[in-house]
Steps between C-alpha positions, in 0.01 A plus 500: 500500500644850404536793737221698340250210563616456859454875554146487367407205726676617819395866471141399455518253790619781722204737434293366794742632756404857592764559771770657286492876585829669564404755771751576769805392304804733576615717217796348322671549169813402306618860453581527861675172564569328159334191374174474301153601554295737703169511689450873453387506140154464336390277220213250459284553798460189718514665839571834672702587804356737764705790362360450148781300353370260232666152513457272211574136585574190296245268665565122446510167659828300497279205418129413495572134598383441857480212735210656697133448401327826616164501347489864418827500318535463129846350543401230749647156422176359382435796260513423126707810395807537283815495721826680470801563711765771467867438572640749745721652239200553268315706764811699569545576135140593440506746784819657385377518125166645594672759721740606232206546260333732755201271547547420870668631814474183703405137540223322679590123519286218640487129427313187535641244753755252328675219673482681846437843647872539570594404151256733349603792729865442409423533137300822549779648724769413243322724245512789737857428603631499141314816419644687798855346542598403142317769298481783768121539437366787723136465387210384722470126574206346665526122591218284591601301804422125536344461843682172598847622384777485753597807721837525315325533162265764637804697621670474155183597329470825702869577420422541119130590490334832568185335617398149591144371505328184617141460380248419779269394207177465689353692794433218734674167614178318413506622142865415469432145622220461248666646188868467563546201741878477435558852625518582866361845611694476825815429313436791261451739800814353676700583179354856510603529858859396417510773226375758740764411752773523236358840393506629855851377553626676185318820600659487851848448352440800266407717791805385694728569210356851458549579869872407466536712192342801671734494804773763443752337730482155320609422148221430255437128456609383157305173478124554410253303687368181316230568259165314531197564283483874555158538346363243752252220441158463353233228436201426296146358561274360235151654527193290415656148473343401823188619703693745711322836530671846484508523872702184531747617235547841662532346846777273375662796331511702820644202688773464235592875503522500889682163539744516209555852412391457141539785250199384300222243493390444135169369397446303187143429379468135412456410134395157375786277381510222254391158627390638834381307789124496584592648827589827342252770384386482137503876469782757551485716807404856416793731434306766680512288820874487466511880456280558801736285714793721392303812592414353838867386554613860428240639746633280776866572433489874451164640611449352846205261424447167662393209298199443721358846404563474120311175422120502508293257719489236225875476507557643151617838370259712309539476127288806444723742695867510597547391866558853635185629331302194619619564865405867476159424365445252789609762756312823440542601860866561433429764240519784395867560590615857548804535281626785710489330837509116454819327592706305241346150594148641435588661171646179385153329531336746267436345153715650246764634726827322464815529706658774280181696490457495874858618538426788275183588691679491838772729355265735323268564803803625694499788251132587529167363545405268198184574305330309215675689230838402628432125438582529123852634581553206743382263227225353724267275308177692557270239355593252774568734773215742506252277676734446804654834585400830635669841451410854611327562168376147435296235667350198309131488438523143638780297633609220276584399147385705205422814700290749311724788574698668230818700510495875460527626138784735612712197631769526238538877523509508879749207511756715327500757784545208746790364288664844518461520872649160580781542251641761733532240780805290562329167574504216244177374360648165378 
């Protein structure tokens, strides 16, 4: 089988894994330290870092052969799919070739389990080792970690990878036992815990090294602390392959964030696979459900919401409204919110107000009392917000979604005077 055909098969086989974002990777490029590659450029958009950097990734499997028989997986041992396997050198060369052609900035590499977890993990690590040590590749590398791999292999993987991930796959141990009996949810979490300990050790060593360097009466330490997956770890859950509701999924996510310090939990809507088991749903899970879970996850991580207050009584997120709007509609007693007086945590619960917008409101109201006409300058999405806020010259006709109130016709003109006033101040709106 030629390389082009292998690439077609193994790139297609990798499309089901959503946990390949590159957020939190440190900036690094070959201009500063020699070698090849960078994670600061932009190209084909596969993921974005928090600061807006676009990281395009070559996303492939080392092989789609697998000794496991997970019912939801298209690459399970009993699946009748075309199989292929890269040699280590082929993955290395593909990564370098795609980089030189400005197609990618990094690599996401996973694999089916062949021979044993340790053997598979060794092959995956060898790809990263050759890229880093032989070719001086400075681009982003994300390695999928095999849960049962040895502690030494986990250590080596973190030495070369920016991020490691272990997929929890399903939200409950019962679902795992039913659909993936060869996998052990306890073992997966144990591996996550091992990675967290190594991440914390590496962080502590960096802190100690920085203290030594900052002490004027001691020479700066020359040896850098050992590197270990500086972009942390992530995981993925399949949504809709079992009967778990959204409350169960989000409860599991919260436990994973708290217990293992994950950077992200990714959600992947189940889609039917060839020759599927009768125990799997015949229909794909709605993509909108996946989207709502991401929105709820964001609210829990950055907006102070608890999973218990986001999900409705039936255990599912609303598909009609985003979780923040659904919560606001269900709690009219919390609105309207006074934009000139409310603390930050209350402002963050107003539909349409994001973290940056709230920051701008808090900064702007130190200059003067905010009025309705000022909202355009602050880029507040009036269509969403008007039913939930109160200002000196505005009060909604009724609290809730689709308020009948309309902005003033002089809004654009008056906002210019506000812009002129705040431009004289020294604070930063960003």
